[in-house]
N, C-alpha and C positions, 0 to 999 in steps of 0.2 A: 849164022854160025853160032854154035853153043859157046857160052862163056867158060873159060877155064875154071876148074874146081880147085880151090885153094884150101889147104889144111895147115894149121899151125899147131905144133906140139911143144909142150912145156915139160921138160924133164927136171932133173935136179939143178937148181940154180936160183938166182935172185929175182927172176921175172923181169929184169931190166930190159931185155930185148922186146918182150911183149909190151911193156910200158912205153918204150921208145916208138914202137909201131903205132900205138894209140895216140902218141903225141904228134903224129903226122897231120892232124887236124883236117883242113879242107882237102888235102891230097888224099886222105883216107876215104873221104866221101866219094871222090872221083874213082878211086880204086874199087870201091864197093859196087860201082856201076859197071865195072869191067870184068869182075870175077864173081863166082859163087863161093862164099866161105862156107865150107861143109863140115869143118871140124876146128875147134879152138877151145882152149881152156876158159876163155872169156864167156862162152856160152855153155850151157849144161848139156852137152852132147856126150853120151856115155860110150858110144861105139865108133871106132875109127871106120870111116866109110870105104867102100870100094871105088875104084876108078877116080882117084884123086889125080889131078894133073901136076900140081906143084905142092910140095910140102916144105915148110919152114920149120926146122927143129932147133929148139933152144935148150941149152943145158947139157948135163952129163948124165949118164946112166949111173944112178946111185943106189938103186934097190931093185928087187924082183919086179915090181910093177913097172918101173921104167924100162927094164929089159923086155918085158912083155910088149909094152907100147912100141918101143923102137923096132922090134921085129915085125910089127904090123905095117910100119910105114913103107918099106920097099915092096911088100906084098900088095898093098893097095894103091901105090903111087906109080904113075906112068913114067915120070922123069924126075 
């Protein structure tokens, strides 16, 4: 069975949610073995991918770039 494809999106905010996610330490390593992280601001991935299974969105829409990004999420995400 294919691993779920995970995307994390960082809009306007303090980045605290992403930092808390990274603070999961050993559990984060276990999670990395269960999912394919296909989009995150932590990596330098420029294009939101298609066929994302789970998307975690942090922050608010604060500018035109955020608006563009948030519109991509439901188009490319299954659930």
